[in-house]
C-alpha positions as CSV (number, residue, x, y, z in Angstrom):
1,X,11.4,-1.1,-3.6
2,X,8.3,-2.5,-2.0
3,X,5.1,-0.9,-3.1
4,X,2.5,-2.4,0.3
5,X,-1.0,-1.9,0.1
6,X,-2.7,-0.7,3.2
7,X,-3.1,-4.2,5.1
8,X,0.3,-5.4,4.6
9,X,1.5,-1.3,5.6
10,X,-0.5,-1.2,9.1
11,X,-0.2,-5.3,10.2
12,X,3.8,-4.1,10.1
13,X,3.1,-1.2,11.8
14,X,1.8,-3.4,14.1
15,X,4.0,-6.5,13.9
16,X,1.5,-8.5,13.0
17,X,3.3,-10.0,9.4
18,X,3.4,-13.3,7.8
19,X,6.8,-14.8,7.7
20,X,7.3,-14.0,4.1
21,X,5.9,-10.5,4.8
22,X,8.4,-10.1,7.1
23,X,11.1,-11.4,4.8
24,X,10.4,-8.9,1.9
25,X,10.3,-5.8,3.7
26,X,13.3,-6.7,5.9
27,X,15.3,-6.7,2.7
28,X,13.8,-3.9,0.6
29,X,13.1,-0.4,1.0
30,X,8.9,0.1,1.5
31,X,6.6,2.6,-0.7
32,X,3.1,3.4,-0.4
33,X,1.1,5.4,-3.1
34,X,-0.3,8.6,-1.6
35,X,-3.3,7.0,-1.4
36,X,-2.2,5.1,1.6
37,X,-2.2,7.6,3.7
38,X,-5.3,9.3,3.1
39,X,-6.8,4.7,4.2
40,X,-4.8,5.1,7.0
41,X,-6.0,8.3,8.9
42,X,-9.4,7.2,8.0
43,X,-9.2,4.1,9.5
44,X,-8.0,5.3,12.4
45,X,-11.2,8.4,12.7
46,X,-13.3,6.0,12.2
47,X,-12.0,3.4,15.1
48,X,-11.0,1.1,12.9
49,X,-7.2,0.9,14.4
50,X,-5.3,2.4,17.1
51,X,-2.6,4.3,16.0
52,X,-1.5,7.8,16.8
53,X,-0.7,9.4,13.6
54,X,0.5,13.0,16.2
55,X,3.3,10.5,17.8
56,X,6.6,11.4,16.9
57,X,7.7,7.9,16.7
58,X,4.8,8.0,13.6
59,X,6.0,10.7,12.3
60,X,9.4,9.4,11.8
61,X,8.1,6.0,10.2
62,X,6.2,8.0,8.2
63,X,9.1,10.0,6.5
64,X,11.0,6.9,6.3
65,X,8.6,5.4,3.5
66,X,8.6,6.3,0.3
67,X,5.1,8.0,-1.2
68,X,4.3,7.8,-4.7
69,X,2.6,10.7,-5.8
70,X,-1.1,10.3,-7.6
71,X,0.1,11.7,-11.5
72,X,-2.3,11.4,-14.0
73,X,-0.7,8.5,-15.0
74,X,-1.4,5.9,-12.1
75,X,-4.9,7.8,-12.0
76,X,-5.6,6.5,-15.8
77,X,-3.8,3.4,-15.6
78,X,-6.0,2.7,-12.5
79,X,-8.7,2.9,-14.5
80,X,-7.6,-0.1,-16.2
81,X,-7.4,-3.2,-14.1
82,X,-7.8,-5.7,-15.6
83,X,-9.7,-7.0,-12.2
84,X,-13.1,-6.3,-11.5
85,X,-14.9,-4.9,-7.8
86,X,-12.5,-3.1,-6.4
87,X,-12.4,-0.2,-4.8
88,X,-10.7,2.8,-5.3
89,X,-8.4,2.9,-3.1
90,X,-7.4,-0.4,-4.2
91,X,-6.9,0.7,-7.7
92,X,-4.7,3.6,-7.4
93,X,-2.2,1.1,-4.7
94,X,-2.3,-1.9,-8.1
95,X,-1.8,1.6,-10.7
96,X,0.6,2.9,-8.5
97,X,2.6,-0.5,-8.8
98,X,2.0,-1.0,-12.3
99,X,3.2,2.5,-13.6
100,X,6.1,2.0,-10.7
101,X,7.1,-1.1,-11.9
102,X,7.5,-1.4,-7.7
103,X,5.8,-5.2,-7.1
104,X,2.6,-4.6,-5.0
105,X,2.8,-6.4,-1.6
106,X,-0.1,-7.4,-0.6
107,X,-3.0,-9.8,0.8
108,X,-5.9,-8.8,-1.2
109,X,-7.5,-12.0,-3.2
110,X,-9.3,-10.1,-6.0
111,X,-5.7,-7.7,-6.6
112,X,-3.4,-10.9,-6.6
113,X,-5.5,-12.4,-9.7
114,X,-4.2,-9.7,-11.9
115,X,-1.8,-11.1,-14.9
116,X,-0.6,-7.2,-15.3
117,X,0.1,-6.0,-11.4
118,X,3.8,-7.0,-10.5
119,X,3.3,-8.9,-6.8
120,X,6.7,-9.3,-5.0
């Protein structure tokens, strides 16, 4: 099971994945941190992405994606990420991968510098 960061999920929903991402996502189950749901909703509200979250197809898509809850263990791990300058959502997404051992699929260069996060 792969843990998708917000941007990869948005690109997947828009059909604009890179070939490597498309290959990985076609052969693994998808998962996201609960904070990704909030980020998607916020980006829609701010008009930064166009996605009708109330459309039945969108709801079906999100139901098929495993959502990791924000647990105390994940929140504690988010304070110990080995790269600086991350926003809190990225820290929680990364910590979700660390705690669950679900490889993170991301394009974020800051996150990719980590030696602790398991990556896809």
